[in-house]
C-alpha positions, 0 to 999 in steps of 0.5 A: 018089852022092858024098854031096852033095845033087842040087840046088845053089843057087849064091850070088847073082850081082851082076846078080840071081838064083842059078844052080841045078844039078841033078846037076851040070847048070845048069837055070836062074837062080832069082830066088826060091823059086818058080823053085827049086821049078819047077826041081825039078818039071821035074827030077822031084825034086818031084811035083805043084803043092803046096808043096815043102819047100826046106829039105831038106839032103839035097835042096838045098845052098844056097851063099852064103846060105839060101833067103831070100837073093836078089841084087838085080836 
């Protein structure tokens, strides 16, 4: 592994949402924390329906803002 977290949440786009990549592959466009959590579950990086801690630097790199930064739709 290159030392980077497996999940990257990219900066907000001008049209709203943030692109999410897992291991370098685009998994979708998130419009909020719930979308990011859903992508993590689908990728097998989070188990169950419980709350996922999205503030884990070893798991997620937030670019262009933190987990509370979202673009306008």
